[in-house]
Phi, psi and omega in degrees: 000319181293331177295322179295316179298317179297321178296317179297315181297319179295321178297319179296321180296320182289324185269332186269357180081212183295146179296146178277147176267092186300312179302323179294319179295319178297317179297321179296316177297320177302314183292334176285323183275326185232176176293128179301145178244166178300322181291318180291321177296317180301317179298316180291323178298313180300322179294316179294320178295317179298330178277000178084026183234069182293333180295318177292325177296318178294320177298325177295327178301330180289344184278346179289130181302144180288154177285183182297332181273004179084357179268179177298103188298309187243011184279124181248173182306318182298337179279319181283322194303318178300324180290314179300314179299319180295315176301317181293318178298326181269006182051040174269076191294319178298314179296320180297316180293321176301311181293319179300318178296319177298319179298317181298326184273347181286129187294333182258008179257115180254108183287145178250161180306325180298329180291320176293320178299318180301308183289318181293318180292326177294314179295320180294316182292341176261009171080012185287349179263007173270143181292336181265012182279163174292150182288147174273103190306320186283343187301310181296321179294336181268003176101003176283145180284336181232152179247012172189176176080183183295335179296318177296317178300314180300317180297318181293321179291323177297321177296321180296324182284337184285000000 
């Protein structure tokens, strides 16, 4: 009996293409029917990141209703972190710095030292802390005084200490 079930499952896999992410679909339906929650958004974000689409995952973060203070109301570190890691893994440094800054400003996101290590090591491994490196375009727009070199590193470390 189990062989028949396995054969049917294999046939479905071959004909239906990529497997569907059922938990993600359930979360999407939940969000259509009810107010999205941090948990449902987090589940969908993880699914998009696993599919290699961190930009869509970040756009999904924007759909969570803002809190009373107008900031990202319910987004916690666990919601942001998969996207940040994906940007860092893909060496999308501008996108990573943008998201990291957003994380720092979010009232319910409490950064840990590992998060600073992740962004700083990514920028360092891509040469952005060298004075002769290409500028990190988003840095100045995000309020940093420098967009490369040791000055940018110093500013990031000072933020970490604050």
